C-alpha positions, 0 to 999 in steps of 0.5 A: 506032813506037808509044810511050806517055808514062808516068811513069818511076820511074828518070828521075823524070818523064814519058818516052816508052816503046816496046814491048820488043824480042825480046832485051829480052823474053828478059831480062825473062822472067828478071827477072819472074815468069811468061812473059807479057811482051808488056805491058811497055814500055821507057823511051826516055830516053838511059841509062835501063834501066827497063821497066814495064807501061804500066798499072802503073808499080810493076810493072817493074824495070831491064834488065841493064847490057848493055842501056844505050844511051849518051847521044849526045855533046854538040854542040860 
């Protein structure tokens, strides 16, 4: 999978971002102006909902809570 190492405003540091899934693209269309969402990427950090354009970190927001991926359980 293609990823980009970007500054995540939600996490507060650099994270890997991946392209949006089709389901995420539908949600992003409802949150941003315009229908073109193919240049948005999603933070892959556990629990993060941030999506943003790879070239403009201020141009993004958080996906709805239903898209949150829980952190994996800690090993004993």
